N, C-alpha and C positions, 0 to 999 in steps of 0.2 A: 346349362343344368336341363339333362330330358323330362321332361313333360310326363309326372307317374299321374295323372288323372284318370285317366283312358284305365289306369290298373288298380285303381283305387274304388273303383264304383261298377258294379254290374248292372246293367240297365236290364229292366226284364217290362215289356211291356206286355199287359195280361190285355186278351182278347174282351175280360168282362168279366163280372164279379163270380160267375162259376169257372171262369180260367184262373184267378187268384186264386181260389180255394185251392183247388185241384193243384198249381204249383207249387202251393206251401202245402200241400200234402207230401207231393213229390221231393221236393228237397229238403226238410227237415222230418221226413219219415224215421230215417235213418238214426238221427240223433233222439234218445229217449229225455225223455221229461224227466227229470232230476228231483229230487223232496230240496227241502232246505238244509242244511246241514250235509249235504253229499260233497263230494271234493267236485265233481263235474260242476255243479249246480254255479258256479259264478263265470263258466265259460259255452255257457249256450247262448245264443244269440239272441238279440233283445230285437221291439221293434220301435217305431216312431210313427206315427199317421199324420202326414200332411194335407191338409185341403187344396192349398198349392203345390202343383209338381213342382214352379220353380222357386218355390221357400227354400232359402239356405238352411243348412244343421245348426243352428245359431241358436244360444237362449238368448234371453230378450235384453240381457245387459250387453251381451257381444253386439247384436242390431241395432240397441242404442249407440253404441259407438263409433259403430260404423255410416248410423244416419248422419255421424257430422259432417263424411265426405271430403276431409282432408287427412293425407297422406300421413301430413306430421303430426296428427295425434291421433293414429291406427295403431296404437300399442300401448298393454294394460297397464304396464308403471305410473302414465300419465294421470289415467283415472281413478288411479286408487285409493287416493283421499275421498273422491265423491262415493265410491262404491262402501269404503268404510261409514263415510256416512249415514247411506241407506242403511247398511249392514245396524250401529248404531241405535239409530230411530227407531228403526224398527221393535230390537232388543228391548228400551227404554217401553216404549208402546205399548207393546204384547208382554211384561211380564207382568204374574201378579194375574191375569184372564185364566177363567178355568181350563184344569189341566195344565196350565205352565209352574205354577208355584211349587216349589221347594226341588223342582229337578235341577242336574248338571249339566247340562245343553252342550254338546259340543258347535264349533261352528258352525259345521256341516249339519248338525241338528235343527239351528234355528236356519239357515237358509230354506231348508226340506221342509219346514213350517212356513213357514213365509212362502214359500212357489206355491203351496197349494191353497194358499189362501190369496194368493194373488200379488204378491210384494216379486217387484222386476227382481228378478237373481240370475248369478252365474253361470245356474245348472242348467241344465238342457232333462227332459222328461223322456225317459223311455219306460217300454214297459217288455213283459217277458211274455207275452201273447198277442202275436200279427192278428190277432181277432178284434182284440182291445184297439190296436193302432189306426185299424181300418176302423173303429167305430167315432174314433175320435177325427180320422178324416174325414170320412162324411157328414158326421152330426155339425162338422166345422163348415164342410161347403155347402148342405142345404141354410146354415146361419148365411152366410155371404150373397147366395142366391134369395134366399125370402127371410130377411132382417126381422130378430123377434123368435124365429123357429126354435133353437135353445133356451129361451130366454121365457117366451111369452108361451110359447106353445101357438104362435103367428104361423101360418101355416097358406100360403101364396102357390097355387097345385101347377098354375102354368110354366114355371121356370123348368120345375121338374120335368115337364113335357115336352118341351123345346131344348131341352139343353144340346149343346153341340157336343159332337160323339168327337169330338179334335181335344176336347179338357180331357185330365187327369185330375184323380185325387194320388196322390204318392206315400207309397209307406215304404219305409227303412227298415232294412234288416242289419246288423250289427253283429259283426261274430268278434268275441269277447275275449282274455286269460289270454292264450298265448298267442294269440293273432295281432293283437297289441303290442307285442314283447318290447319294439324298434318304438313305441310311439306314447314313452314314458310324460308326456303333457297332457294326456289324454289320460283324465282317470274316470273310472267309474266307479259309482261312489250305492250303496247298500245302507242308508241310515237308519236304525231301528228307532225308529219317533214316528209315530204314526198317531198324534192327536184324533184325527176325522175318519182314521179308518180306511182313508181314500188308497194310502198309497199298497195294502194289502188288498183292498180290493179289485186297483187295477194291477195286480201284479207290479207295481212301480219300482224304479231303480233310476239313479239319475248321473250323465256324465258333466265332467266339469273341464273345459279347455285352460288350461293355465302358461299357454306357447305367448310370448310375450308381441310377437305383431300377428299371427293367424287369426281371425275370427270364425270363424266356421270352420267344422267336424273336417267337412271335404277339402279344404284348402291346405288343413294343416296333416292330413292322410294322405295326401299326395305328394308334400316335402318329405315325406318320414323313408326311411328305408325298410317297406315293406316286403317281405318274401310271398306274400298269397294275398287277392283280393278280400279285403274285411268288412267292404259294405254293397247292398244289394240294397236295387231302388223297384220296386215294381210299384209301374204304372198302371190304375184299374180305372177302366170309363166313366164316368160325372154320371153317364145317361143312366147307369145302373144304382144311381144312388138311393132311389125308393126300394128297389130291389134289394141291396144290404142293408139299409137299415128293420126292414121289415125280416130279416133272417133274422137279423145280429136280438133283434128282440122274441124271437124263439130261442134263442142261446141264449138269453138273460144276459144279456150284457145290454144296460139299459142304463140310463140316467140315474134311476134310483139303487141300482146294482154297483155303478163306477161312484155312484155319491151318496153313500151309506147314510142319509144323514136328513133332516127336513126341508132342507135343499133340495137332495135331489127329488126325494119323494111329491114336493112340489113340479118341479120338472116335466117329470115321469108323470103326471097326473096332467100336464099341460098337452104333452106331447102324445096321450092316449088320444087324444080330440084329434089327431091326423093321422095318425097310425091306420086306420081303416082305409082311409081316401090315400096312403103310399102304399096300401098292399095291392088297390085296385090299379092306380098305377102300375106297379112292377109286373099285377099280370098283363096289364094293357101293352109292354114291354113286350112280356114274354109271347105274347100271340104274335104281333107284328115281326118279329125275329123268326117264329115258327111260318108265319108268310113268306118271308123274303126264300127262307132256306127250303 
């Protein structure tokens, strides 16, 4: 069978954070941002940010299955009992918590609730905003090179100054609706349960892959009979982390707005101690680029 991976993904290298913004404007300028309730709302592209451009498009549960490394175990049915145990344990432990009592939640509702609070689930997070996706890509990368950055505000400026120019974060864009008509095992989910208001703040939704043997979205779509390329992968230089986070802060895309609760307020207060230094680093990179050019 012909390898269809090349027709599944369109990889787009961006020269800089500014180049990414320009490409996003160009690629989606012709698409109006529909409101909820508009028939075209479910067809608009969705986005996901990765701190490491090599990470697969797979849920935490799928990555857990893949980590076993034995092909004989690489199918969902063998893991269903374990997944059911996780699901039922979470429901039993969570039921009665504030906001949960008395509601008739579906299975997807329960998974969505758990996903927002750290439960390992078969759901993969997406957002309708390419800038929210970039926020999670860059904050994830910042946490990798400066542990504690996203949790306690710990900030080591040195890694931001000497970042390898060949490393990138990735923002994935997936066209849904009719583009996935032949990929029925990939389901886009938009559960209307949002106890912590995080899903609304992040303009979030989920995908769930139900194929028996494919454990990531790219491999599955490569096996499907698709008429168009549904995936784009924007590669943004990690060198621009300081610039991107500084600008996203000005766009009001912050820990406080993405996590509109006390936890988000604490994260943002910690982050504010590093924000001025990040801006200084961003300006230094800008001046260096001007000298080179």
